[in-house]
C-alpha positions, -999 to 999 in steps of 0.1 A, spaced: 263 -571 -385 301 -568 -391 320 -586 -365 343 -557 -358 312 -535 -350 293 -558 -326 311 -543 -296 298 -508 -306 262 -520 -307 266 -537 -273 281 -505 -258 252 -486 -273 227 -509 -256 245 -505 -223 242 -468 -224 206 -470 -236 197 -492 -207 216 -469 -184 193 -440 -194 162 -462 -190 172 -474 -156 182 -439 -144 148 -426 -155 130 -455 -138 149 -448 -105 140 -411 -107 103 -415 -116 95 -444 -93 83 -428 -60 60 -455 -47 49 -458 -19 61 -425 -4 46 -402 -31 32 -403 -66 53 -417 -94 62 -394 -123 44 -403 -155 51 -372 -176 77 -376 -202 83 -339 -206 90 -336 -168 114 -365 -171 132 -350 -200 135 -316 -183 150 -332 -152 172 -359 -168 181 -353 -204 211 -329 -199 227 -352 -172 221 -384 -192 237 -368 -223 268 -362 -202 267 -396 -186 264 -415 -220 290 -399 -241 286 -407 -278 250 -419 -274 227 -404 -300 204 -377 -286 173 -394 -300 183 -427 -282 185 -408 -249 150 -395 -255 137 -430 -266 151 -446 -233 134 -419 -212 102 -425 -231 103 -462 -226 109 -460 -189 81 -434 -184 57 -455 -204 65 -485 -182 61 -465 -151 27 -453 -163 17 -489 -169 29 -498 -134 9 -470 -118 -23 -483 -136 -16 -518 -122 -13 -503 -87 -45 -485 -91 -61 -519 -99 -46 -534 -68 -23 -556 -89 12 -566 -80 39 -546 -97 74 -532 -91 98 -506 -104 107 -513 -140 143 -525 -145 162 -529 -178 189 -555 -183 182 -572 -216 194 -561 -251 167 -539 -266 173 -505 -283 145 -483 -298 153 -467 -331 133 -443 -353 142 -424 -385 164 -399 -366 188 -425 -352 184 -450 -380 183 -449 -418 162 -477 -433 167 -493 -467 150 -523 -483 181 -544 -480 200 -529 -450 198 -505 -421 222 -478 -409 222 -476 -370 236 -449 -348 261 -463 -322 283 -447 -296 311 -451 -323 294 -437 -353 271 -454 -378 271 -491 -386 254 -506 -417 238 -540 -413 224 -560 -442 192 -579 -437 192 -617 -438 163 -622 -463 149 -655 -476 158 -665 -512 121 -663 -522 104 -637 -501 71 -641 -518 44 -649 -492 66 -639 -463 64 -608 -441 96 -597 -459 79 -597 -492 46 -584 -480 59 -554 -460 97 -549 -461 102 -551 -499 68 -535 -506 73 -499 -517 38 -490 -504 52 -494 -469 76 -472 -450 96 -478 -418 84 -466 -385 98 -469 -350 117 -502 -346 137 -521 -320 170 -540 -322 173 -572 -302 202 -596 -296 202 -634 -294 231 -642 -272 228 -679 -279 233 -675 -317 253 -642 -314 229 -625 -338 211 -592 -340 174 -588 -350 156 -557 -363 119 -558 -353 107 -533 -379 73 -516 -378 59 -509 -413 32 -484 -421 15 -471 -452 -9 -443 -460 -44 -454 -470 -61 -439 -500 -96 -449 -489 -118 -432 -463 -118 -447 -428 -144 -475 -425 -157 -456 -395 -171 -431 -419 -185 -457 -443 -222 -460 -448 -221 -498 -443 -199 -517 -419 -192 -553 -412 -177 -565 -379 -158 -596 -370 -161 -603 -333 -131 -619 -314 -133 -635 -280 -99 -640 -263 -93 -668 -238 -69 -677 -210 -73 -714 -218 -83 -737 -246 -81 -716 -279 -64 -682 -278 -92 -666 -298 -126 -675 -312 -143 -655 -339 -179 -648 -347 -175 -668 -379 -168 -700 -359 -131 -701 -364 -109 -711 -334 -73 -697 -335 -42 -708 -316 -40 -727 -283 -38 -708 -251 -31 -741 -233 -1 -747 -255 12 -712 -250 8 -715 -212 25 -749 -212 55 -734 -229 55 -705 -204 54 -729 -174 82 -750 -188 103 -719 -192 95 -706 -157 105 -740 -142 138 -739 -161 144 -703 -150 136 -710 -114 161 -740 -114 188 -718 -129 182 -690 -104 187 -714 -75 221 -723 -89 231 -686 -87 263 -687 -108 272 -663 -136 269 -691 -161 235 -700 -148 225 -663 -151 237 -661 -187 219 -694 -196 187 -680 -180 190 -649 -201 195 -669 -233 164 -692 -227 144 -660 -218 154 -645 -252 145 -677 -270 111 -680 -253 104 -643 -259 111 -647 -296 90 -679 -298 61 -662 -281 61 -632 -303 63 -654 -334 34 -675 -322 12 -645 -315 21 -630 -349 8 -661 -366 -24 -659 -345 -29 -623 -353 -24 -629 -390 -51 -656 -389 -75 -632 -373 -69 -605 -400 -71 -631 -427 -105 -641 -413 -117 -605 -413 -106 -600 -450 -122 -633 -460 -155 -620 -448 -149 -585 -461 -151 -570 -427 -144 -533 -420 -140 -537 -383 -126 -562 -358 -140 -561 -323 -121 -572 -292 -132 -571 -256 -115 -546 -233 -82 -559 -218 -93 -547 -184 -121 -573 -185 -98 -601 -197 -75 -594 -167 -103 -604 -143 -103 -639 -157 -66 -645 -154 -54 -665 -123 -22 -681 -136 8 -663 -151 -10 -630 -149 19 -608 -161 26 -630 -191 -10 -634 -202 -17 -597 -199 13 -591 -221 2 -618 -246 -33 -603 -249 -20 -568 -253 6 -581 -279 -21 -600 -299 -44 -570 -301 -15 -547 -311 -4 -571 -338 -39 -574 -352 -43 -536 -352 -12 -528 -373 -18 -558 -396 -55 -548 -401 -46 -511 -407 -27 -521 -438 -60 -533 -453 -81 -504 -440 -97 -525 -413 -103 -508 -380 -98 -526 -346 -120 -515 -317 -124 -526 -282 -155 -526 -259 -168 -536 -226 -178 -573 -229 -201 -573 -199 -224 -603 -201 -212 -614 -235 -203 -648 -221 -237 -652 -203 -260 -638 -230 -276 -661 -256 -268 -649 -291 -300 -665 -303 -327 -651 -280 -309 -626 -257 -315 -645 -225 -288 -634 -200 -281 -659 -172 -249 -669 -155 -262 -705 -156 -263 -705 -194 -225 -711 -195 -207 -741 -182 -170 -738 -189 -168 -742 -227 -203 -753 -232 -232 -728 -237 -268 -738 -234 -296 -712 -231 -320 -721 -204 -347 -701 -222 -346 -711 -258 -324 -742 -256 -297 -729 -281 -264 -747 -276 -230 -737 -288 -194 -735 -279 -193 -708 -252 -165 -688 -268 -181 -688 -302 -214 -675 -286 -194 -648 -268 -176 -637 -301 -210 -632 -318 -222 -610 -289 -190 -589 -290 -195 -584 -328 -231 -574 -322 -222 -549 -296 -197 -530 -318 -222 -532 -348 -248 -516 -327 -224 -490 -315 -214 -481 -351 -249 -480 -365 -258 -451 -341 -236 -427 -362 -240 -442 -397 -271 -433 -415 -282 -446 -449 -299 -425 -476 -332 -438 -463 -326 -426 -428 -315 -460 -414 -281 -473 -405 -267 -505 -417 -240 -525 -399 -234 -562 -403 -214 -587 -383 -198 -618 -398 -212 -652 -388 -201 -687 -398 -222 -689 -429 -233 -653 -436 -239 -620 -420 -264 -605 -396 -277 -570 -404 -284 -545 -376 -309 -519 -388 -311 -487 -368 -348 -483 -376 -354 -515 -357 -327 -513 -330 -324 -479 -313 -301 -488 -284 -278 -515 -272 -305 -541 -267 -305 -577 -281 -316 -582 -317 -344 -607 -320 -337 -643 -332 -354 -638 -366 -326 -615 -377 -300 -643 -374 -313 -665 -401 -280 -668 -419 -262 -682 -388 -259 -720 -393 -229 -732 -371 -218 -768 -377 -211 -793 -349 -175 -795 -361 -170 -758 -359 -187 -751 -325 -185 -784 -307 -222 -788 -301 
């Protein structure tokens, strides 16, 4: 970013946030009446006034600010419906949403609309981009730019473009394929962030939460001071923690997609986020964001390889034995799973991940018929795959133990 144009981008952010806050103030009607969650209604009521109030702001940025606020209002309404604590969205950090109407993307630079005309910013790329996201996506002509966001690190006085890349796939969707293979993923609020049906444990939820608690203690201490300097410091450490969290989750999502590719999976199955929320007792707002961010990151990374990400109701997946199908609450004791019927023991999250994979495999097989009239779906296990045959399984019932002959988890992998 040219030094003489930084002020223009800061002014653009100020007017963008003004539009978002004005929209939030107008749409938030709780508790007296229903909040407005219609973007078209918000644009009809606010767009003309906001254009006058934010002289020089690109029309598309006004629309993007309205869209952001309405989306956040809609999420808040959903939380209220679930009897969760929430409040009117407010915008005071540097974050501007750009798409191809307000930005022109190149492989080495981007041209951004500001309140004082366009500004061109060159990317700070590694000398050897091979094996990095820059080489894999940014410099890859198979990918094109989609909606992106610009962020500002006040501590380093640097701007960052969080670019979303997309590409068209030449293959048919795996959902239409005759054969499917599913990787199950169980997300956790403590211990590992995710466990897969192949016995891989990814990330550390304990470490992520430790970093969050340290940040929150530091923020609370600064807020008690109450000075402008303390407020600015609080904002800087918040920006740093946000970037660190997103980077950590990006690495976790990449590991999940790599595991799916290693086992040649066509689908990745997650549990529904609504069910995850029920298990969260500490740092609820942050952990909900983290789970949603992880699934979103996995989805767009997987899409690049033609892998479909799906979610499902994980009811009883933590209590059901993946060996014999016995479903008892007493089967699970924290991270240890021991079936009271057949005696099968396993890491509890690994057992749940296999059940999640099996559920999606059974869901998919109902609409995928083989030439012989059956449907063939597989889910990936630690040392092989399990086949679900529609001629033997007609509904979402447990598949008998004999069908899991390829599953041979090791003590090192599953902790049993």
